[in-house]
SERO-221674 format. One record per atom (N, C-alpha, C): residue number from 0; x, y, z; atom name. Coordinates in steps of 0.001 Angstrom, whole numbers, plus 500000, padded with zeros to 6 digits. Layout:
N
NUM X Y Z CA
...
% end
This chain:
194
0 254557 878015 611014 N
0 253165 877956 611401 CA
0 252889 878879 612573 C
1 253860 879039 613439 N
1 253726 879901 614595 CA
1 253588 881363 614171 C
2 254267 881769 613078 N
2 254179 883143 612583 CA
2 252775 883450 612067 C
3 252126 882458 611456 N
3 250774 882654 610944 CA
3 249817 882911 612093 C
4 249950 882167 613162 N
4 249078 882356 614324 CA
4 249307 883724 614944 C
5 250567 884172 615034 N
5 250868 885486 615595 CA
5 250323 886594 614689 C
6 250419 886397 613368 N
6 249916 887405 612428 CA
6 248406 887542 612535 C
7 247703 886436 612742 N
7 246249 886487 612886 CA
7 245829 887217 614158 C
8 246630 887084 615202 N
8 246326 887790 616446 CA
8 246667 889264 616324 C
9 247499 889660 615341 N
9 247833 891054 615125 CA
9 249138 891477 615749 C
10 249882 890575 616394 N
10 251132 890978 617027 CA
10 252272 891076 616021 C
11 252149 890426 614861 N
11 253208 890459 613857 CA
11 252603 890919 612539 C
12 253120 891967 611937 N
12 252592 892503 610679 CA
12 253523 892132 609536 C
13 253011 891377 608585 N
13 253754 891012 607391 CA
13 252860 891331 606200 C
14 253303 892223 605263 N
14 252425 892635 604163 CA
14 251954 891483 603294 C
15 252832 890573 602915 N
15 252444 889463 602052 CA
15 251526 888495 602760 C
16 251677 888379 604065 N
16 250874 887457 604836 CA
16 249439 887948 604955 C
17 249230 889263 605033 N
17 247881 889817 605135 CA
17 247056 889459 603903 C
18 247668 889578 602724 N
18 246951 889265 601494 CA
18 246648 887776 601419 C
19 247595 886913 601786 N
19 247353 885469 601770 CA
19 246272 885105 602771 C
20 246283 885775 603930 N
20 245296 885505 604960 CA
20 243898 885890 604490 C
21 243755 887018 603798 N
21 242438 887461 603347 CA
21 241877 886540 602287 C
22 242715 885990 601455 N
22 242222 885087 600427 CA
22 241766 883769 601045 C
23 242407 883357 602148 N
23 242015 882131 602832 CA
23 240633 882256 603445 C
24 240328 883380 604009 N
24 239102 883553 604772 CA
24 237939 884085 603944 C
25 238029 884130 602619 N
25 236940 884619 601776 CA
25 236801 886129 601820 C
26 237901 886810 601858 N
26 237904 888267 601902 CA
26 238539 888794 600616 C
27 238305 890072 600322 N
27 238929 890731 599185 CA
27 239235 892162 599553 C
28 239992 892826 598706 N
28 240374 894212 598944 CA
28 239445 895113 598137 C
29 238909 896153 598772 N
29 238054 897123 598093 CA
29 238898 897863 597056 C
30 238451 897921 595780 N
30 239248 898602 594757 CA
30 239285 900125 594931 C
31 238353 900689 595690 N
31 238312 902139 595862 CA
31 239178 902613 597024 C
32 239069 901951 598185 N
32 239787 902447 599367 CA
32 240905 901524 599831 C
33 240928 900266 599368 N
33 242003 899349 599725 CA
33 241781 898592 601016 C
34 240631 898771 601686 N
34 240349 898042 602918 CA
34 239916 896615 602600 C
35 240118 895713 603547 N
35 239745 894308 603383 CA
35 238271 894159 603750 C
36 237501 893574 602803 N
36 236060 893382 603003 CA
36 235688 891960 602615 C
37 234455 891568 602874 N
37 233972 890240 602511 CA
37 234016 890053 600990 C
38 234332 888852 600544 N
38 234430 888573 599112 CA
38 233068 888681 598430 C
39 231993 888403 599150 N
39 230656 888448 598566 CA
39 230023 889832 598650 C
40 230726 890811 599208 N
40 230168 892147 599404 CA
40 229948 892866 598076 C
41 228838 893599 597996 N
41 228546 894422 596830 CA
41 228764 895895 597128 C
42 228938 896215 598424 N
42 229175 897590 598841 CA
42 230230 897573 599949 C
43 231194 898484 599849 N
43 232265 898557 600847 CA
43 231710 899166 602136 C
44 231991 898520 603248 N
44 231482 899029 604527 CA
44 232298 900207 605041 C
45 233476 900421 604479 N
45 234327 901518 604930 CA
45 234075 902807 604148 C
46 234095 902709 602817 N
46 233940 903929 602013 CA
46 232552 904068 601389 C
47 231738 902992 601446 N
47 230380 903058 600916 CA
47 230291 902934 599403 C
48 231367 902539 598741 N
48 231382 902419 597287 CA
48 230570 901215 596830 C
49 229710 901424 595817 N
49 228993 900323 595182 CA
49 230008 899615 594290 C
50 230440 898431 594697 N
50 231541 897741 594018 CA
50 231189 897326 592598 C
51 229953 896866 592368 N
51 229544 896454 591023 CA
51 229582 897632 590059 C
52 229068 898790 590498 N
52 229075 899983 589650 CA
52 230495 900493 589438 C
53 231323 900394 590468 N
53 232708 900855 590376 CA
53 233483 900037 589347 C
54 233326 898721 589402 N
54 234023 897849 588450 CA
54 233485 898064 587041 C
55 232154 898223 586902 N
55 231560 898450 585580 CA
55 232036 899762 584972 C
56 232164 900809 585787 N
56 232630 902095 585252 CA
56 234085 902024 584828 C
57 234885 901261 585525 N
57 236292 901098 585138 CA
57 236410 900299 583842 C
58 235534 899304 583657 N
58 235570 898494 582437 CA
58 235131 899294 581223 C
59 234145 900203 581378 N
59 233671 900987 580234 CA
59 234678 902043 579827 C
60 235538 902443 580734 N
60 236552 903447 580389 CA
60 237626 902863 579485 C
61 237755 901544 579460 N
61 238742 900883 578615 CA
61 238129 900656 577238 C
62 238819 901107 576216 N
62 238322 900967 574845 CA
62 238652 899577 574317 C
63 237621 898870 573834 N
63 237786 897515 573300 CA
63 237386 897507 571831 C
64 238135 896787 571021 N
64 237842 896698 569588 CA
64 236752 895663 569355 C
65 235677 896072 568669 N
65 234585 895177 568327 CA
65 234768 894577 566938 C
66 235302 895368 566006 N
66 235563 894894 564640 CA
66 236688 895730 564060 C
67 237552 895078 563312 N
67 238593 895777 562573 CA
67 238857 895009 561291 C
68 238718 895686 560175 N
68 238966 895024 558905 CA
68 238338 895751 557734 C
69 238441 895114 556585 N
69 237897 895665 555343 CA
69 236468 895167 555148 C
70 235626 895945 554455 N
70 234309 895417 554106 CA
70 234457 894303 553073 C
71 233423 893498 552930 N
71 233469 892418 551939 CA
71 233620 893010 550542 C
72 234272 892255 549675 N
72 234492 892711 548305 CA
72 233149 892867 547594 C
73 232309 891864 547706 N
73 230977 891909 547098 CA
73 229968 891833 548232 C
74 229189 892895 548412 N
74 228248 892947 549529 CA
74 226801 893148 549091 C
75 226532 893212 547769 N
75 225160 893226 547268 CA
75 225049 892243 546109 C
76 223843 891765 545904 N
76 223616 890796 544844 CA
76 223831 891411 543463 C
77 223537 892708 543309 N
77 223716 893368 542005 CA
77 225197 893412 541612 C
78 226101 893424 542588 N
78 227524 893412 542262 CA
78 227917 892092 541593 C
79 227312 890970 542007 N
79 227561 889693 541330 CA
79 227148 889796 539863 C
80 226023 890440 539618 N
80 225523 890619 538254 CA
80 226539 891396 537405 C
81 227091 892504 537949 N
81 228071 893302 537203 CA
81 229388 892543 536997 C
82 229769 891713 537925 N
82 230992 890915 537765 CA
82 230832 889941 536601 C
83 229656 889330 536479 N
83 229412 888372 535382 CA
83 229364 889092 534046 C
84 228679 890237 533988 N
84 228534 890979 532726 CA
84 229885 891507 532240 C
85 230723 891979 533158 N
85 232012 892563 532753 CA
85 233127 891518 532698 C
86 232773 890255 532824 N
86 233731 889138 532763 CA
86 234845 889267 533812 C
87 234483 889721 534985 N
87 235429 889764 536099 CA
87 236158 891077 536293 C
88 236039 892008 535345 N
88 236742 893293 535487 CA
88 236172 894073 536682 C
89 234860 893997 536883 N
89 234235 894698 538005 CA
89 234724 894128 539336 C
90 235073 892850 539356 N
90 235584 892242 540581 CA
90 236882 892905 541034 C
91 237740 893250 540075 N
91 238994 893937 540407 CA
91 238699 895319 540995 C
92 237731 896024 540416 N
92 237352 897345 540921 CA
92 236782 897225 542329 C
93 235890 896255 542555 N
93 235308 896055 543884 CA
93 236373 895645 544895 C
94 237326 894831 544470 N
94 238404 894391 545360 CA
94 239281 895573 545776 C
95 239622 896448 544814 N
95 240424 897628 545148 CA
95 239677 898575 546084 C
96 238368 898710 545851 N
96 237565 899576 546724 CA
96 237496 899007 548141 C
97 237371 897692 548254 N
97 237354 897059 549568 CA
97 238710 897171 550250 C
98 239773 896990 549484 N
98 241130 897071 550027 CA
98 241467 898479 550506 C
99 240871 899483 549871 N
99 241176 900870 550230 CA
99 240353 901383 551403 C
100 239429 900575 551926 N
100 238582 900992 553038 CA
100 238806 900065 554222 C
101 239072 900654 555384 N
101 239226 899877 556614 CA
101 238329 900482 557684 C
102 237500 899637 558290 N
102 236641 900054 559401 CA
102 237230 899490 560690 C
103 237353 900330 561702 N
103 237715 899884 563041 CA
103 236634 900403 563972 C
104 235882 899471 564544 N
104 234773 899818 565429 CA
104 235160 899402 566841 C
105 235152 900371 567749 N
105 235473 900092 569148 CA
105 234277 900455 570016 C
106 234427 900293 571306 N
106 233342 900628 572232 CA
106 233201 902130 572428 C
107 234127 902929 571868 N
107 234067 904374 572040 CA
107 234020 905156 570736 C
108 234436 904566 569631 N
108 234498 905323 568380 CA
108 234438 904384 567175 C
109 234182 904996 565999 N
109 234256 904301 564721 CA
109 235321 905021 563912 C
110 236291 904275 563423 N
110 237401 904850 562667 CA
110 237311 904354 561227 C
111 237398 905302 560275 N
111 237364 904998 558844 CA
111 238717 905353 558258 C
112 239301 904421 557576 N
112 240570 904700 556903 CA
112 240360 904427 555425 C
113 240663 905434 554604 N
113 240466 905312 553161 CA
113 241786 905542 552448 C
114 241971 904828 551352 N
114 243156 905008 550533 CA
114 244009 903759 550485 C
115 244765 903628 549397 N
115 245679 902497 549253 CA
115 247102 902954 549510 C
116 247554 903985 548819 N
116 248916 904483 549003 CA
116 248943 905633 549997 C
117 248092 906611 549791 N
117 247932 907714 550749 CA
117 246678 907428 551552 C
118 246769 907516 552839 N
118 245644 907148 553708 CA
118 245042 908391 554366 C
119 243723 908390 554494 N
119 242983 909409 555218 CA
119 242195 908698 556303 C
120 242284 909215 557527 N
120 241601 908575 558637 CA
120 240628 909554 559288 C
121 239378 909117 559457 N
121 238347 909902 560125 CA
121 237854 909118 561335 C
122 237553 909826 562411 N
122 237033 909214 563628 CA
122 235690 909823 563968 C
123 234760 908982 564340 N
123 233463 909423 564836 CA
123 233292 908861 566239 C
124 233231 909745 567216 N
124 233028 909327 568599 CA
124 231584 908848 568750 C
125 231388 907701 569398 N
125 230044 907135 569511 CA
125 229099 907992 570349 C
126 229622 908782 571277 N
126 228716 909622 572061 CA
126 228098 910724 571212 C
127 228657 911005 570025 N
127 228102 912020 569126 CA
127 227023 911461 568195 C
128 226858 910149 568152 N
128 225867 909539 567260 CA
128 224477 909747 567849 C
129 223591 910391 567067 N
129 222233 910668 567524 CA
129 221332 909448 567380 C
130 221368 908822 566202 N
130 220608 907583 566031 CA
130 221168 906748 564890 C
131 220774 905474 564899 N
131 221229 904488 563932 CA
131 220043 904060 563082 C
132 220257 903960 561768 N
132 219265 903375 560864 CA
132 219841 902081 560331 C
133 219076 901012 560429 N
133 219485 899712 559909 CA
133 218751 899494 558597 C
134 219489 899433 557499 N
134 218905 899270 556169 CA
134 219200 897868 555655 C
135 218156 897214 555114 N
135 218313 895873 554574 CA
135 217742 895810 553162 C
136 218459 896363 552180 N
136 217982 896243 550798 CA
136 217959 894775 550370 C
137 217140 894474 549374 N
137 216973 893085 548936 CA
137 218304 892457 548522 C
138 219122 893210 547785 N
138 220405 892669 547320 CA
138 221344 892309 548455 C
139 221280 893027 549558 N
139 222106 892700 550726 CA
139 221483 891578 551543 C
140 220156 891577 551635 N
140 219482 890525 552407 CA
140 219725 889159 551813 C
141 219818 889076 550488 N
141 220078 887800 549827 CA
141 221419 887239 550293 C
142 222389 888107 550526 N
142 223719 887687 550965 CA
142 223853 887647 552488 C
143 222769 887958 553208 N
143 222796 887945 554670 CA
143 223516 889142 555278 C
144 223551 890251 554551 N
144 224235 891456 555028 CA
144 223238 892592 555201 C
145 223695 893688 555774 N
145 222870 894877 555928 CA
145 223781 896105 555931 C
146 223174 897256 556059 N
146 223895 898522 556070 CA
146 223425 899332 557268 C
147 224345 899972 557962 N
147 224003 900825 559103 CA
147 224328 902260 558736 C
148 223329 903116 558867 N
148 223481 904544 558583 CA
148 223430 905266 559926 C
149 224521 905930 560303 N
149 224601 906629 561586 CA
149 224487 908129 561348 C
150 223607 908778 562093 N
150 223437 910225 562052 CA
150 224096 910787 563298 C
151 224971 911786 563113 N
151 225702 912307 564271 CA
151 225559 913815 564389 C
152 225911 914319 565572 N
152 225893 915759 565821 CA
152 227215 916401 565423 C
153 228163 915607 564959 N
153 229454 916114 564499 CA
153 229252 916755 563123 C
154 229537 918049 563007 N
154 229303 918752 561746 CA
154 230204 918238 560628 C
155 231383 917784 560957 N
155 232303 917259 559945 CA
155 231892 915899 559401 C
156 231153 915136 560181 N
156 230685 913808 559771 CA
156 229228 913664 560174 C
157 228348 914351 559465 N
157 226927 914361 559814 CA
157 226277 912996 559631 C
158 226740 912224 558664 N
158 226204 910874 558468 CA
158 227322 909951 557986 C
159 227236 908720 558432 N
159 228262 907720 558128 CA
159 227567 906412 557794 C
160 228056 905726 556766 N
160 227518 904429 556372 CA
160 228531 903335 556655 C
161 228073 902258 557276 N
161 228863 901055 557460 CA
161 228221 899966 556610 C
162 229019 899223 555881 N
162 228481 898211 554971 CA
162 229503 897092 554808 C
163 229014 895943 554358 N
163 229901 894828 554029 CA
163 230591 894195 555223 C
164 230070 894388 556414 N
164 230679 893812 557617 CA
164 229828 892630 558061 C
165 230434 891458 558218 N
165 229652 890307 558684 CA
165 229142 890535 560110 C
166 227892 890160 560366 N
166 227296 890316 561692 CA
166 227038 891761 562074 C
167 226820 892613 561087 N
167 226655 894044 561344 CA
167 225370 894361 562106 C
168 224335 893546 561923 N
168 223070 893812 562617 CA
168 223251 893693 564136 C
169 223917 892647 564589 N
169 224199 892494 566019 CA
169 225186 893537 566516 C
170 226147 893878 565656 N
170 227140 894896 566012 CA
170 226489 896267 566163 C
171 225440 896530 565381 N
171 224723 897809 565485 CA
171 224059 897942 566850 C
172 223491 896850 567360 N
172 222894 896896 568700 CA
172 223954 897154 569760 C
173 225106 896524 569618 N
173 226209 896742 570555 CA
173 226685 898189 570496 C
174 226802 898744 569280 N
174 227230 900139 569139 CA
174 226206 901091 569755 C
175 224923 900774 569635 N
175 223870 901593 570229 CA
175 224030 901624 571762 C
176 224263 900455 572353 N
176 224477 900383 573802 CA
176 225739 901136 574208 C
177 226801 900985 573427 N
177 228061 901692 573725 CA
177 227884 903202 573606 C
178 227078 903641 572638 N
178 226818 905070 572471 CA
178 226118 905642 573703 C
179 225111 904933 574194 N
179 224405 905388 575393 CA
179 225321 905356 576617 C
180 226147 904332 576722 N
180 227079 904222 577843 CA
180 228107 905354 577818 C
181 228605 905684 576612 N
181 229581 906773 576491 CA
181 228948 908122 576832 C
182 227701 908326 576440 N
182 227020 909576 576795 CA
182 226870 909698 578308 C
183 226541 908595 578955 N
183 226398 908603 580406 CA
183 227748 908838 581073 C
184 228775 908164 580580 N
184 230104 908290 581176 CA
184 230647 909704 581032 C
185 230401 910332 579877 N
185 230902 911684 579627 CA
185 229923 912765 580068 C
186 228756 912350 580531 N
186 227694 913268 580968 CA
186 227288 914225 579849 C
187 226982 913630 578677 N
187 226587 914403 577497 CA
187 225109 914138 577233 C
188 224365 915202 576997 N
188 222944 915086 576671 CA
188 222753 915488 575207 C
189 221925 914736 574456 N
189 221685 915106 573053 CA
189 220826 916358 572953 C
190 221035 917132 571907 N
190 220258 918343 571646 CA
190 219310 918041 570502 C
191 218029 918259 570732 N
191 217012 918013 569706 CA
191 216950 919228 568773 C
192 216986 918987 567475 N
192 216858 920057 566481 CA
192 215415 920132 566037 C
193 214839 921290 566124 N
193 213435 921467 565753 CA
193 213313 921956 564345 C
% end
């Protein structure tokens, strides 16, 4: 106990004790400069860093997976009709098509993987997406699904369709926000085509 009192007065320096002491008194370490500041502080008094913005920028730099998987086997009402007419043969075709397609949607990119035995993978960076179209045909609306059509400035992937993903409408809003955040983070401005 005597060492703690001496450490608080500053006559004894112990690295582990400084951190324990700061946590006791409601203090924290600034992530930018490493100085000890108030736990409730939003701006560092030493380096002037806006702590909320600093933490938010570090979190956006980390890529997080929003969805990864195959589209639904049957994603429109007309596909049910073809399955009944063909006595289930169309179901096998739809199942193989779903199995051969994998969507991985992250906070920074959309990855498409096609193929069953030989695979082809394409990536679309979200900062290249110019705008999103949300399509809700009647056959998809009956099943509670929708389709997202993304237009991009990438010449190799000028347009991309996402379909058969549960909760795609909410995911489209998240992707829109991530696209704007990535443009800001990378300091990219869209070019308008006349």
